[in-house]
Every structure is written in structure tokens, then in C-alpha cells.
C-alpha positions as CSV (number, residue, x, y, z in Angstrom):
1,M,-9.7,12.2,24.7
2,L,-8.2,15.6,25.2
3,T,-8.0,15.0,29.0
4,Y,-6.3,11.6,28.3
5,L,-3.7,13.0,26.0
6,V,-2.9,16.2,28.0
7,E,-3.4,15.1,31.6
8,V,-2.7,11.4,31.6
9,G,-0.2,11.2,28.7
10,G,1.5,14.5,29.3
11,R,1.3,14.9,33.0
12,G,1.0,11.4,34.4
13,R,-2.4,11.9,36.0
14,F,-3.3,8.2,36.3
15,D,-5.8,9.1,38.9
16,L,-8.1,10.3,36.1
17,I,-8.2,6.9,34.2
18,E,-11.2,5.5,36.2
19,E,-13.1,8.7,35.5
20,I,-12.4,9.0,31.7
21,A,-12.0,5.4,30.5
22,H,-14.7,2.7,30.6
23,E,-13.5,-0.4,32.4
24,D,-13.6,-2.5,29.2
25,M,-12.2,0.1,26.9
26,V,-9.8,-1.0,24.1
27,D,-6.4,0.6,23.6
28,E,-5.5,-0.9,20.2
29,A,-1.8,0.2,20.4
30,N,-1.4,-1.5,23.7
31,Q,-3.0,-4.7,22.6
32,A,-0.8,-4.8,19.5
33,F,2.1,-5.3,21.8
34,G,0.4,-7.9,24.0
35,G,-0.5,-5.6,26.9
36,P,-3.4,-6.2,29.3
37,P,-7.0,-5.2,28.4
38,G,-9.1,-2.3,29.7
39,R,-8.0,0.4,32.0
40,D,-4.9,-1.6,33.1
41,G,-3.8,-1.7,29.5
42,L,-4.2,2.0,29.1
43,I,-2.1,2.6,32.3
44,A,0.6,0.2,31.1
45,H,0.7,1.9,27.7
46,V,1.2,5.4,29.2
47,K,3.7,4.2,31.8
48,G,5.8,2.5,29.1
49,F,5.7,5.6,27.0
50,Q,6.7,7.9,29.9
51,K,9.4,5.5,31.1
52,N,11.5,6.1,28.0
53,L,10.6,9.8,27.3
54,T,10.8,13.1,29.0
55,D,9.8,16.7,28.1
56,I,6.8,15.3,26.2
57,Q,4.9,17.9,24.2
58,F,1.7,16.9,22.4
59,D,0.3,18.4,19.2
60,I,-3.4,17.4,18.9
61,H,-4.5,17.7,15.3
62,Q,-8.0,16.3,15.4
63,I,-10.3,14.4,17.7
64,V,-13.3,12.6,16.2
65,G,-16.0,10.7,18.1
66,G,-19.2,8.9,17.4
67,G,-21.3,6.5,19.4
68,D,-19.0,4.8,21.8
69,Q,-15.8,5.3,19.8
70,V,-13.2,8.1,19.7
71,M,-10.1,8.6,17.7
72,A,-7.4,11.2,17.9
73,H,-4.8,12.3,15.3
74,W,-1.9,13.5,17.3
75,S,1.9,13.8,17.3
76,F,4.5,14.5,19.9
77,T,8.0,15.6,20.5
78,A,10.1,14.4,23.5
79,R,13.6,13.5,24.6
80,H,14.4,9.8,24.7
81,V,16.1,8.7,27.9
């Protein structure tokens, strides 16, 4: 989760998605807006996020995991473009 937030979300390292996300993973935020499932949905979510924001800075408050699930409590600041 830390790699996802910092490297993929913050730095656009989409090349890491295959390594860090299971092919049938669920991005609930992406699905709430009708995005595609799995890794494609994760990529679409981040690209949509980055398309409208620059100078993104993440604050990661807590990461919790158990079994095959993980959750992060995080916030960010950015400039809307």
C-alpha cells in the first residue's frame, strides 16, 4: 500500500501496478464511479486523479492489513489544474 500511494499515486509509476496489485483486486473508489475492474481500474483511478492535480503530497496516517485485504487512512494536498 505504501508503494502504491507514494510511487504510483505520487510519482506515476504505473509500471509497478502488475507487481503490487493482484489482477482481480478491487478498488472500491474506482468502482463507485463506474470504472473498470482489477488493475485496469486502479490505473484509471490514478490517471484520473493525476490528470486534474499537480504537486501532490501524501500524508499517510495508517495502513492496516489482514488476510488478503489492506486499507490505508491517508490525506493529500495538491494544486487543482
